[in-house]
N, C-alpha and C positions, 0 to 999 in steps of 0.2 A: 505494500499498497504505501503511496506516497506521504512522504512526511508534511506537506502540506496540508493531506487533508485530516493526517491525525491531530495538527495543530487547531486546526478547525473546529476536532471533535472537543479539544479539552477549551477553548475558549467558549464554546456554548455552554459545555458541561460546570463550568466553573459559575458563568455568569447566572445557571439556575440555580445552583445550590448558594451562591452567596446572598441569596434570598428568603432562608430558610426554606423549611421541606413542612411541606400539609401531609396529613396520612393519605393513604392512596383511596381509599374511602372517603371523599372528598362530601359528597353530598351528606353521609351522616355528621362525618366534622361540622357541616355551616348548620345541619337542625341542629345541633348540640348548641353550639356557640348560640344560636337564636333563642333555644328551653332555656339557656341559664340566665340571660338579659329577661326574658317573660317572668319567670319563676323565680330571681334570686332578690331578696328583700336590698342586698348590701349593693351601696353606689359603687365601694371600691371594685367589688368581684362585676359585675356590670362595664365598668370598664376595661379591666382584663380582657373580657369577650370584644367592647367593641374595638379593640387594640387588634384583638387577632381577627378581626372581620377585615378590619383596615388592613392588614398585611395581604389576607387573601387576597382583593381585591385591587390589587395595587397595577398589576399586569393590566386585567381585563375590565377595570371601569375604576380611574382615578379622580373620577367626580364622589364616586362613593365612597370610595378609600379613605379622600381628605376628611370628606364628612362623617366617617364612625372615626376616624383618629382626634380628632377637633370633641365628637363629642368623649370621646374614651377623657379626655384631658381635664375636660367641663367637670365630669361623673366624681374624676379622682379630687376632687377641691382641693385640700390645702395637703392631703396625704404624700408625705416624701418618694414612696417608693414608687406611688402612681405617675408620680412627675420625671420621677428618672425614667422608668419604661416611657411614656414619650415619648423623649427624646429618642430612646430606638428605636422606635416605630416610625416618628418623624425618618430617620437616617433610612429607613427599609422606605420609606414610599418614596424617596427622592433617588435613593441606589440606580435606578434603571437610567435616569434624564435628568441627574446634576448632581455631579459625583462630589464637587466640593462641597455642597450646602449637607450634602448625607454624612460622609467624615465629621464636619463642625457637629451635626446632634449627634454623630456617636460619641465626640468628644465628650459634650456636655453630658450625656449620661455614663458614661467613665468616669465623670467627677461627681457626678451626683451618688453614683451607687459606693462612691470608696467611702464614703460617708455613715453608707448603711449595713450597719454589721446581722446579715442574716444570710442562709444559705442560699437562698433564690435571688441574691443580690449578685451571688458569685454566678449563679447561669447563666442572668445578664451580662456580667463582665465579658465571661466567658467570649458569646455572640458577638458584643459591642466589637470587645479587639478585634475577632475573625472577620465580621462585616469592616470594622477601620482598614484591616489591612488589602480586604480587595477596593474597598472603594479609590485607595490610594495604588494600589497595583499598576498601574499606566501613569502615573506619575514616578512612583520609586522604583520599581520594578518586582518581580517574580522573589530576587533573595531580601527585601524587604519583608515579604507577605509573607512567606518560610521563616524569619527568623521574629515575626511577630507572633505567629501561632505554635512556637516552640517555645518563647519566653514568655507572652502573656496569654495568648488565651485556651493554649492546655493545660498548663497550671492552674487557671484558675476553672478548666473544667475538671480536675483532677480532686480540686478543694470541694469541692461542688460534691463529684461522687454522684452522677448520674450518667448511667453506662449508655444512653441511647446517647447525649450528645459529645459523649468523651469517642463514640466510635463512630459519628459523625466526621467529628474533625481529624481524627486518625487518616479515615481514609479521604477526606478532604488535603489533609499533607503529602497523601500520598499521591493523589492527583498532579499536583502541583511539582512533585517529587518525578513522576512520569515525562510533565512537558519539558522539566530540564535534563532531561536522559536519565538520573539517577534510579534505572528500572530495580533493583537490587532492595535501593531504600525504599523504594513508592512500594516492592512486593510487600517486604515485611510489615508496615504499616498496613497493607490492604490487609495483612492475614489477624496482625493483632487488630484491624477493625471486628473482621469475620470472627473471632474465636469470643470476643464479646455482644455481640447483635445478635449471632446465630442464638446463643444461649439466654442473652437476656431482653433481645426487642427481636424475635422470629418473622413477628408480621410487620415492623415498621418499615416506613418511608427511608428511614435511614439504611435500614438493611439490602431494601432494594438499589438503593444508590450506591451500597458498599459494591453488591453482586456488578453491577455495570462497573463503576472505576474498574476493578480488577480487570473485568473485559478490556475494560480502555488499553491499560499497561500492556497483557498483549498484544492488541490491536495498533499500537505504537510500535512496538519491536518485531510487527509484519508475523504475529503467531497467534493469528486469530485462532485459527480453532483449538487451540489452549485453553483462550479464553469461552469459547462456546459453551461448556459447562455452565458457568456462571453467568452469561445471558439468557441463558435457557430458565438458570432459577426464578431470574427477576420476572421473565414474562409467566411465569407460574406465581408468581406473588400477584399482578398487574391484572392478567386476564380476568379475575373476579370483578373488576369496575372497569368498565369499558367507555363511563365519563369523564375518566380522572383523566389533568392534565399530564402526568405523569406518564402517560403511552406516547405521549413526542418524542420522549429520550431513550424508551425500550424502542419504538422505530428508527431512531436514530444509529443505534448499538445496531439493532440489524441491519440496517443500511452499510453500516460500517464492514461488518461483519462480511456480507454479499461481496461488497465490494472488495476485499481481500482475497474472496474467494475467488472471485473474477465470473460471480456468477451474476449477469448484469441484468437481466428481465428480472432475478430476484429481489436485488438489492432496487431495483426502479420500482416493483410494487411496492416494498416498503418504504421508499419516498412517498408513494402517493398516502399511503394509510397517514404516513408521519404529520404530513401537509396537510390533509384534516383536521389531525389534532390540532397542530401549529394555528391555522388561522381563526379554528374554533375562539380558541384561548388567548390570540393576540399576542403570541407569542416572533416576533417580527425576526429577531436574531437566527431564530431557529428555522424560520422559514427559508433565509437567508441560508444557511447552509442542506438542507436541503436542494434546496434551486441549484447552489454551486454543486452539489453529486450531480444532480438528474444532467445538468446542461455538460457536464464531463463523460458521464456517460454515455449522452447523443454522440459527441464527438467520438468518444473509443469506437461506438457501434457504427459511425458513418452515416449518422442519420443525422445529416448538416440542417436542413428544411425544420423538424424539431427542434433544432438546438437555436436554430434561429427564430422560430417563433415562442421560444420561450423565454429569448431573451426580451422579444418584444413586449410580450406579458408581463417580465418582470418591471421594465419601465415603464407599464403604463401602473402597475401596484407605485410604483415608488420604493420597491421591499429595498434595496442596493441603500436607499440614502441613510438606513442606520448604521452606527458606528460597531464594526465587530469586535471592538472591545472597548465596549460598554460591559 
């Protein structure tokens, strides 16, 4: 597989996971948050649910996302922890389209959380440092992001003691090491993530993406056949949830696998399924990547008319106007 294809994969995958994970059963997740808002008497608890709703809708409905964010802030009143949470979710809101505002919000959150001595603050500190590193990666580079994770984010997660967040950060670190061609180190962190998540969170989105990241490490080395078992495991996890936005990334992995095996027709089928989800959930960067591979396959198959028509379609949609490095 071409190295460019692998680089593109890393950019796409990192973009998703920098924004936080949602359960694969997204409908049940949203219903539970709305139920919590309707049935909880505590304003602070309601604020937490509104923040989570804001985070969920930030890619598909920015107006609704902003509305929920501000409702959560208002409900939190003078509660110091809720105020700190607000800055984290404000950073999440800006993550896609204003990296400077996102980074500033994460810094405010870290400062506020450092004054609060409870375990949940450690959880948010871990998320804030990770997200801050991602927001700064274009400016500071991947070494800065890796160092931030090793020195700030992962130690905070270890202090908190939650297995899911720690497994998630391990596999994210592995992804960055893969990008930097440190395959053995990446493999070690992927194994650590899988050992934790398969035991402690066997049905989690964190495990789902750990499987995909493990697959990506093999694909990056042009060893897609070795990663297939992990791709299949991820597929079994997401198959009960055909409405989940995570299907986009599953089909992107399938696309990479088929390209690596030079199974072009199968790759085109995976691309079409992936594009269906990417368009449905307004995942513009992912749409670019599917189009990139579709165009490349058409050229390899000498289907030049279809390649030309695809370029014209992309220009009409203005899909390529999105920043690949967001």
